[in-house]
C-alpha positions as CSV (number, residue, x, y, z in Angstrom):
1,M,128.7,106.9,102.6
2,P,125.5,106.0,104.4
3,L,125.2,102.4,105.5
4,T,122.5,100.2,103.9
5,P,120.0,99.1,106.6
6,S,120.0,95.3,107.1
7,Y,116.8,93.3,107.0
8,P,116.6,92.8,110.8
9,Q,116.8,96.6,111.2
10,L,114.0,97.1,108.8
11,L,111.9,94.3,110.2
12,L,112.3,95.6,113.7
13,R,111.0,99.0,112.7
14,G,108.2,97.5,110.7
15,L,107.1,95.4,113.7
16,L,107.2,98.5,116.0
17,A,105.2,100.6,113.5
18,G,102.7,97.8,113.1
19,L,102.2,97.5,116.9
20,I,101.6,101.2,117.2
21,A,99.2,101.1,114.2
22,G,97.4,98.1,115.5
23,L,96.8,99.7,118.9
24,L,95.6,103.0,117.4
25,A,93.2,101.1,115.1
26,G,92.0,99.0,118.1
27,T,91.3,102.2,120.0
28,F,89.2,103.6,117.1
29,A,87.4,100.2,116.8
30,Y,86.7,100.1,120.5
31,L,85.3,103.7,120.6
32,A,83.5,103.8,117.3
33,G,82.8,100.2,116.3
34,E,81.9,98.3,119.4
35,P,78.5,100.1,119.9
36,H,77.4,99.0,116.4
37,I,78.6,95.4,117.0
38,N,76.6,95.3,120.3
39,A,73.5,96.6,118.6
40,A,73.8,94.0,115.9
41,I,74.4,91.2,118.4
42,A,71.2,92.4,120.2
43,I,69.3,92.0,117.0
44,E,70.8,88.6,116.3
45,E,69.9,87.3,119.8
46,A,66.4,88.7,119.6
47,G,65.8,86.4,116.6
48,A,67.6,83.4,117.9
49,P,69.2,83.5,121.4
50,A,72.8,82.3,121.2
51,G,74.3,79.8,123.6
52,E,77.2,80.5,125.9
53,T,80.5,81.5,124.3
54,L,84.0,80.4,125.3
55,V,85.0,84.1,125.5
56,S,82.7,86.7,127.0
57,R,81.8,89.9,125.2
58,D,83.6,91.9,127.8
59,V,86.8,90.1,127.0
60,Q,86.2,90.2,123.2
61,S,85.5,93.9,123.2
62,G,88.3,94.9,125.6
63,P,91.6,93.0,126.0
64,G,90.7,90.6,123.2
65,L,90.1,93.5,120.7
66,F,93.4,95.2,121.5
67,L,95.3,91.9,121.4
68,A,93.9,91.0,118.0
69,T,94.5,94.4,116.4
70,G,98.0,94.6,118.0
71,L,99.0,91.2,116.6
72,Y,97.4,92.0,113.3
73,G,99.3,95.3,113.1
74,I,102.6,93.5,114.0
75,A,102.0,91.0,111.2
76,L,101.3,93.7,108.7
77,G,104.3,95.6,109.8
78,G,106.5,92.6,109.2
79,I,104.9,92.1,105.7
80,L,105.5,95.8,104.9
81,A,109.1,95.7,106.0
82,T,109.7,92.5,103.9
83,A,108.0,94.0,100.9
84,Y,110.1,97.2,101.3
85,T,113.3,95.1,101.5
86,V,112.5,93.1,98.4
87,L,111.0,95.9,96.2
88,R,113.0,99.0,97.3
89,R,115.5,98.9,94.4
90,R,112.6,98.5,91.9
91,L,110.7,101.6,93.2
92,H,111.6,104.6,91.0
93,T,112.2,107.0,93.8
94,G,115.3,108.1,95.7
95,S,113.3,108.9,98.9
96,D,112.9,106.1,101.5
97,T,109.8,108.0,102.9
98,T,108.1,108.1,99.5
99,A,108.9,104.4,99.0
100,A,107.5,103.4,102.4
101,L,104.3,105.5,102.0
102,G,103.9,104.3,98.4
103,L,103.9,100.7,99.5
104,A,101.5,101.3,102.4
105,T,99.1,103.2,100.0
106,A,99.3,100.4,97.5
107,A,98.5,97.9,100.2
108,L,95.6,100.0,101.5
109,T,94.2,100.3,97.9
110,G,94.7,96.7,96.9
111,I,94.1,94.8,100.1
112,V,91.4,97.0,101.7
113,L,89.6,99.3,99.2
114,V,89.2,97.0,96.2
115,P,87.7,94.1,98.3
116,Y,85.7,96.5,100.4
117,L,83.8,98.0,97.5
118,K,82.8,94.5,96.2
119,Y,82.3,92.8,99.6
120,P,81.7,95.3,102.3
121,P,81.9,93.8,105.8
122,N,78.7,92.8,107.6
123,P,77.9,93.0,111.3
124,P,76.5,90.0,113.3
125,A,73.0,88.9,112.2
126,V,73.9,89.5,108.6
127,G,75.1,86.7,106.3
128,D,74.1,83.1,105.7
129,P,76.3,80.6,107.6
130,A,75.9,78.1,104.7
131,T,77.8,80.4,102.3
132,I,80.7,81.3,104.6
133,D,83.2,79.2,102.6
134,Q,82.1,80.7,99.3
135,R,82.2,84.2,100.7
136,T,85.7,83.7,102.2
137,A,87.1,82.3,98.9
138,A,85.6,85.2,97.0
139,Y,87.0,87.8,99.4
140,L,90.5,86.3,99.2
141,A,90.2,86.3,95.4
142,A,89.2,90.0,95.6
143,V,92.3,90.8,97.7
144,A,94.5,89.0,95.1
145,L,92.9,90.8,92.2
146,G,93.2,94.1,94.1
147,L,96.9,93.6,94.3
148,V,97.0,92.7,90.6
149,A,95.2,95.9,89.8
150,V,97.8,98.0,91.7
151,W,100.6,96.1,90.0
152,A,99.0,96.7,86.6
153,A,98.6,100.4,87.4
154,T,102.3,100.6,88.3
155,L,103.4,98.9,85.1
156,A,101.2,101.1,83.0
157,A,102.5,104.3,84.6
158,R,106.0,103.4,83.8
159,T,105.3,103.2,80.1
160,Q,104.7,107.0,80.1
161,T,107.0,109.9,80.6
162,H,104.7,112.9,81.3
163,P,103.1,113.1,84.7
164,W,99.5,113.5,83.3
165,A,100.1,110.6,80.9
166,R,101.4,108.4,83.8
167,A,98.4,109.2,86.0
168,T,96.0,108.5,83.1
169,A,97.6,105.2,82.2
170,A,97.8,104.0,85.8
171,A,94.1,104.9,86.4
172,A,93.0,103.2,83.2
173,A,94.9,100.0,83.9
174,F,93.6,99.9,87.5
175,L,90.0,100.4,86.5
176,V,90.2,97.8,83.7
177,V,91.5,95.1,86.1
178,V,89.0,96.0,88.9
179,T,86.1,96.1,86.4
180,I,86.9,92.6,85.1
181,A,87.4,91.4,88.7
182,Y,84.1,92.7,89.9
183,T,82.3,91.2,86.8
184,L,83.8,87.8,87.3
185,L,83.5,87.5,91.1
186,P,80.1,86.3,92.5
187,T,77.7,88.6,94.3
188,F,76.3,88.0,97.8
189,D,73.2,89.9,99.0
190,E,72.3,88.4,102.3
191,V,71.2,91.4,104.3
192,P,67.8,90.8,105.9
193,A,65.1,93.1,104.7
194,D,64.3,94.2,108.3
195,F,67.9,94.9,109.3
196,P,68.4,98.7,110.1
197,A,70.1,100.4,107.2
198,T,71.7,103.0,109.4
199,L,73.3,100.4,111.6
200,L,74.6,98.5,108.6
201,W,76.1,101.7,107.1
202,D,77.7,102.9,110.4
203,F,79.3,99.5,110.9
204,R,80.8,99.4,107.4
205,I,82.1,102.9,107.6
206,T,83.7,102.2,111.0
207,S,85.3,99.1,109.6
208,L,86.8,101.0,106.7
209,G,87.9,103.7,109.1
210,T,89.7,101.1,111.3
211,Q,91.6,99.7,108.3
212,T,92.4,103.2,107.0
213,I,93.8,104.3,110.4
214,L,95.8,101.1,110.6
215,W,97.5,101.4,107.2
216,T,98.0,105.1,107.4
217,T,99.6,104.9,110.8
218,L,101.7,101.9,109.7
219,G,103.0,103.8,106.6
220,L,103.7,107.0,108.4
221,G,105.3,105.2,111.4
222,F,107.5,103.0,109.2
223,A,108.6,105.9,107.1
224,G,109.4,108.0,110.2
225,L,111.5,105.1,111.7
226,L,113.3,104.7,108.4
227,A,114.1,108.4,108.4
228,R,115.6,108.2,111.9
229,L,117.6,105.2,110.9
230,A,119.0,106.9,107.8
231,H,119.9,110.0,109.8
232,R,121.7,107.9,112.4
233,T,123.7,106.0,109.7
234,E,124.6,109.2,107.8
235,T,125.8,111.1,110.9
236,P,129.6,111.4,110.6
237,V,131.7,110.0,113.4
238,T,134.7,112.1,114.5
239,V,137.8,110.0,115.1
240,P,140.4,111.6,117.3
């Protein structure tokens, strides 16, 4: 009989997968995102020159970026491993790979995509500092409601037996929750009229790409490490 992995074993693999995912996401952000951030900072400083910062831009866009994305990935890897440990028996699949990828996809949808469509990220020079508290609270509410939407879709799918009915029920429940959430949450439109639309679009697409790479790599990495662990525990040992 295969051995059931312990939580420390799962956590270790989640942290490792998260570190790899964070570094890959940081690489993408460095190559594709930093030029847009520098351009936005130049626009911001042209309007109101900023004072000296505690950390220079060279450090922020180099070692600081990779440190931040690495630590962020590690934290998400720990959360994914914990969620897998708690929810594994409730997931209606016999495949550990499917379970891990399903959780990562659910997190990408609820934590990233749902809030992104309501509150897309803004580069420097965009946003009123006076509303930062309201925007932060609204974004966190969008994240929570995004997870509720994923949970509602899962419950709705389990009420049906045929595949097409399951997909339809899940999509309907998800859209109902998201629609209600988008209607109730406040709207913030603080993009200056003279801010370059192309720069804003490129920054937002790059931000979404960074998150997508992070969660995709995290899901695939964690699933791959789980498969190796399962293979190791299932390998018979010959006793002389």
